[in-house]
N, C-alpha and C positions, 0 to 999 in steps of 0.2 A: 337236895337231890331226890329224896323220897317224896317230899312234898309235890315236886314237879311231876313224878311219875303218877302220884296219886290224882292230881289234876287231869292228867292225860286220860287217866282210866275213867274218871267221872265224865269227861267230854265224850269219850268213845261210847260209853253206856247211854248217854243222853242221845247221842246221833244214831245209836242202833234202835232206841225207843222211838224216836222222831220218824225213822224210815219204816218201822214196823207198823205204825198207825197211819201210814200214807201209801197210796198205790202209785209207784214211781215209774211205771213203765210206759207212759204216754210218749208217743213218738213225735218228733218234730217233723219227720217226713210226711207222716199223715196230715199234719197241719198244713204243710205246704200244698200237698195234693188237694186237699179240701178247698183250699183258696183258689187253686187253678180251676177245679170243677165248678166252684161258684162264678168265677169269671166267664167261663165257657157258657153257663146257663145264663148269665146276664145277657151276653151277646145274642144267644138264640132267642130269649125271651123278649128282648128289645125288637129283634127283627118281627117277630110274631105280632107284637102290639103295633108296631109302625107301619105295617101292612094291613091294619084293620081299617075298613070303611065303615065309618059310623053314618048310619041312615039319617038324612035330615041335617047333618052338622057339616057345614063347609070347611073344606081342608084348611083354610086360613084360620079358623076357630081352634085349631088344635093347639095353638100357641096358648090359648086361655086355659090353663092347667085345671082349674077348678071345674070348669064346664067338661073339659075332656075326661077328667076322672069320673065324673058323674055318669056321663054317657057310656063310658067304658064299663062301668059297674052294671049298668043295665045290660049290656052286651054279655058281660061275663055270666050274670044270673041266667040269661036266656040261651047261653052257650052258643052264641052267634058264630057261624063258621067255625065251630068247635073251639072257640077262644078258651072257655074255662078248662076244657079237656086238655088242650095242649099246654096251657100253663101249669096245670096241675101235674101233668105227666113230666114236664121239664124239673118241676120241684121235687117230685118223687124220685126221678133217676138221679138227680143231684144227691139227694139225701142217702139214697141206697149206696151209691158209689163211695160217698164220704164215710159212711158208717163201715162198709166192707173193707175198705182201705184202712180205716183206723183200727179194726179188729185184727186184720192181718198184721199191721206193722207192731201193734201192741202185743200179740202173741209172740211175734219174733223177738222182740226186745225183752219180753218177760223171760222167755226161754234163755236168752243169752245171759241174763242176770240172775238166772236161777230164782225166779220169783213167780208165785202162784197168780194165775189169772183170777179166779174166783175165790176171794177170801173176804174177811171182814172189812178190809180197808176198800176193796173194790165195790162191795156192796154199799158202804156208806157213801162213796164217791157217786155211783148211779143214783142212789136215793135223793141226795141232796142236789144233785143236778137236775133230776127229773121234776121235782116239786115246782120250781119257778117255770121250768119249760112247758109243762103241761097247763099250768095255770095260765100262762101267756097264750098257749093254744086255745084254750077255752075262751079267753078274753077276745081273741081275734075272730072267733066264730061270732061272738056278740056284735063285734063291729060290722062284720058283713051282714049280720041280721038287721042292723039299723042303717045300713048303706054308707057307713063311715069308712069306705075302703082305702081312702087316702092316709088313714091312720094305721094301717096294718103294717106297713114297713117300719115306721118308728117304734110300734109295739112289740114286733118280733125282735128287733135289735136290742130294745131295753130289757125284755124279758130272758133273752138269750144271754145278754151280759150279766144280769143278776143271777142266772144259772151257773155260769162260769165263777162269779165271785163267790157264790155259796159252796161250790164244789172244791175251790182252791185249797180249802181247810184239809182236804183228804187226798191230795195229790200235789203235783208241782205247783208251789205257791205262785209261779210266774203267771199262770193263766188268769190270775186275778187282774192283771194289768190289761190283758185282752179283754176280759170282761168289763172293766171300768171304761175302756175306750169304746166298746159297743154301746154301752149306756150312754156315753156323752154324745156320741153321733146320732143315736136314737132320739134323744131330746132335742138336738139341732134339727133332725129330720122333721119334727113336728112343726117347724116354722117353714118347711119348704114342701108343703103338700103337693104331690104331683111328680116329685122327683125321687120317690121311694126306691125305684129300681136302682138308681146311682148310689144311694146310700146303702143299699143291700150289697152291691158289688164291693163298695169301700169296707163295709164291715165284715161280711162273710168271706169276700175275696182277698182284697189287699191286705187287710189287717191279719188274716190267717197266714198268708204267705210270709209276712214280716214275722210273726210270732213263731211260726214254724221253723223259719231259718235260724232265728236267735235260739230256740230251744234245741235244734239239731247241733249247732256249733257248741252249745253249753253243755248239753247232756249226752247226745248221741255219739259224737266223734271222740270216744274214748277208748 
C-alpha cells in the first residue's frame, strides 16, 4: 500500500516538473480561427492573381505553370496593377489576425488555469519557434532575389513545420505532428511548382483547423 502511494507521489512530482518546463496555454480555438483566416486569404489571393492580365502572354498559356509563374514574378517585382502590394497586404492582415487571435485566446486560457503568460517556458517556446521561422524568412528573400518564386510556398511550409517541431519541446507536444505534416506537404509542393497557393491553403488552412479542433477537444473542453 505504501509502495503504491510512493509511486503515485513520484508520478505526481514528475507531472508537475513536466508542466513547469512547458507552456501549456496554447488554445485550440486560436488554431481553428488561424486556419479559417488562411482559407479566406487563399480565396482573396486567388482572385487577385486570377484577374491579373499578363502583357504579351496569351490567356491559354496560363495553363503552363512554369511560364505563368515566371511572368507573375516579373509583375510582382514591378508591382503591376498593385499586385505585390495587394498580396503583401493580404498576407500581413492574415498574419496580424492570427497573432492577435492567438494572443487573446492564450491570455484567456492562461488566466483560467492560473498560468503566467511570460515566464521561462514561454520565452523558450518563442525562442525555439523563432529561429527556424526567421531563417526560413531570410531564405525566402534569397529565393525572391534569384527569381525562384515557385519555391517560396514549399520553403515557407517546410520552415514553418520545422519551427513547430522545434517549439513542441516547450509546449503541447501535439504541435509536433502539425509541424511534421507541414514539412511533408512542403516537400511534396517542390514537385508541383505553380500550385503553391493550394498547398498554402492545405498547410496553413486545413491542417490548422484539424489541429485546432483536436486540441480544443483534448485540452480546452475541460
